[in-house]
C-alpha positions, 0 to 999 in steps of 0.5 A: 500500500502506497500512501500519498503525502497528505496521508503521511502528514496526517499520520505524523500529526496524529502521532505527534498529537498522541505524544503531546497528549501523553506529555500533557497527561504526565504533566498533570499527574506530576502537578497532582503529585506535587499538590499531594506532597505539599499538603503532606509536607504542610501537615508534617511541618505543623505536627513537628511544630506541635511536638516541639511545643510539647517538648518545651512544655515537658522540659519546663515541667521537668525543670520545675520538678527538679528545681536544681540548676545543675540538674536542669542543665544536664537535662537540657543536654540530654533532651537536645537532639 
């Protein structure tokens, strides 16, 4: 079967359109993943801040329990990470 020039260009354009469509779909999926990762990152950042605040409260409570400056300094060194 011999194709004329018009049919060849039609086939090439369809292939190009398919590649562009696949690229566009892949781009959309990547953008969707970025949104999901950003949301998860924000959640984890918030959770980290909450935990850090809780640690500070606990550190103060422990310092009050010991009420000893030397012991408080030693605890500070132990708690730091």
